[in-house]
N, C-alpha and C positions, 0 to 999 in steps of 0.2 A: 617382719622377716622372716620367712620359715625355708628350711632346707629340706627336702626328702629326698630318699633314697635307700636303698637295702632294706625297705620295710620297714623305716623308721621315720620319724619328722623332729626336725631339730628347729624349735621355735624360739627365737630369741625373748628374751625374759622382757615383762612389763612390770609395774609395779606392784599389779594384781597377784603375781605368783611371788612375793618375797614372802609371805608368811609360810607359803607350803615348803620353800626352801630353807628358811628357818627351821620349821618343824622337823626337816630332813637333816639338815646340819647339826640339830642338837640332839638327834637320837644317840644312844649309846654306841650303836654299830659303828656311824660315821665318825663321831666325834672322837672317840678313841685314835684315829688313825690322822688326825688334823695336828699339825704343830701346835695350833693355840686351842687346846681341851675345853675351853671354858664356855661356857652355856651363852648363846647370843640372845641378847635382849632384844624387842621391838626398834627401841631408839638406834642401835646399834646396827640392825638391819637397815633401816631407813637410811643411816649415814653410809654405810655400803653400797644402797641400791644407788644414790647420789652419785659416789665416786666411781662407779664403774659405766655408768649409764652414758658412754661416750664413744667416739669413733678408735679408740685404742683398746677398747673390749669388748668381747663376743662372746656374752655368756648365754646358753638354749637350755631351756626345757627339754628333755626326750619323752618324746611320745611314743608309745607302741598303742596303734587304733587311738581312741581318745582318754586313753589312761597317762598320764604323766609319770615317769618311774625315777627322773633323775635329772641332773644339773652336768651338763659340759662345756667346756669354755675354752676359748682362745684369749689371753689377756696379756697385757703391757707390750701389746702389737708395736712393733717399730720398723717404718718403711725404710730407716735409713740402714739399718744392719739387716733388714729382711729376716728379723727373730720374732718369736712369740711364746707366751708360757702357756700349757696346755695342763688339764686337768678334767677329771670326771668323778662324780661320785653317784650311785644308786642309792636313792632312798626309799624305793618300795621292794624291799627285801625277797619278793615272791621271784623277781627278776633275776635276781644276782647269779643264780647258777643257770641263767639260759644263755644265749648267742646276741641277745639284742643289748647289750653294753660293747661289745666288738663290733655290732653293724653301726653303732652310734660314733663308736671311735674313727672307724674308717670313714664314716661321713664326713666326721669333724676334720680328720686329716686332709681329705681330698679337697675340703673348702679352704685349709691354711695353706697347702701348697697351690691350689690352681685358682682359688679366686683371691685370695688374701696375697698370694704370689711370694710366700714366705718361702724362704731356703733352709729354715730349721727350725724346730719345734723343741724347746727344753721343757722338762717335768722336775718336778721336786717332790722325793718318797721319804717319807718318815721311815728311820732304819728301823726294821724288824717287820714292816709290811712286806712279807716275802711274797706274796699273793699277786699284789701291785706291780713290784719288782719284777715277777716271771711274767705277767700279762704285759707289760710294756716292752721289756725284752723282746718277746715274738714278737711285737708290731715293727722292732727293727731298733728301738731305741738300745744306743750305746753308754755304759758308765761316765761320767764327765767327770766328778768332782765329790768328793765328802767333806762336810764343816761340819761337826758335831753328830748331831742325830739326822741331819739333812744330808740325804744321798740326790746328786743331780745329773740327770741323764739327757742326752741330746739325740735328737732323729733329723736327718737330713731327709730332703725329698728322696735322693738317690737310695736313702737307707730304706726307705719307708717302701720303696716299689721293688726293690729287691728282696725283701722279707718273705721266705718261702709262706711263713703263716699266713701273711697277707695274701700272698697268690693265690693259696687253698682257698679262703675265704671267698674272693672274688669268684671263684669258679662254682663255689656253690650257693653266695646269696642270689636272691631275686637280679634279672636283669634290666629290670626298669631304669629309664634313664635319672639322673640325678637332676634335681630344679631347683632353683632359686627363686623365690619368691617374695614379691613386696614390692614397696614402693621407695624411691628415694628419699633419703632423710638426712638431718644435721649431724645424728648419731652414727653415721656412717663414712666411713672413708670414701674419697671418690673413685677409687677404681671398683668400690662394691655398687656406689650408686650408679657406675657406667653399666655393670652389669645388668642392673633391675630397668635401665632405660632400653636396654636392649630386649627385655623380655616385654615390655612394653609396647 
């Protein structure tokens, strides 16, 4: 499954991607912002992929042109509560200071609110990661709770659409239509398969 728009592509991860993801995840820059900072082994990465490759988890590689630059996701999607948990990390550090992570975030949140039909997205940020805190607050996330060194933020669809930062980005980003491509799969929720069938 591929989601494209705003000058980026989000490609749902496949098994062939997991070693690249592990390499990024084990880099010092990414690892120090994680709650679990230990190095991930190949076996652990295999187990992780088996655990998340299902209809309740949507992990995507972020592509700028032909270059993969990072990972973005909505996990633990719960249709009964209309809630999911999001996250992103940029593994290609040349893109950290560009607007491509913001483009990917806009596209992912569009997917969450308009295709997955969620009401809310939550994120968990490690205390002290002030860059991530500021960035997500610009997107409209509101602080919800603090437990230990874990700060939880929540974003509603209304809050996302009301964000002045989001509105400014939408004015300057390329206006090509957002496209969802792929074929129906047992690893998708049925509402996503309906979207993909309509495309066919």
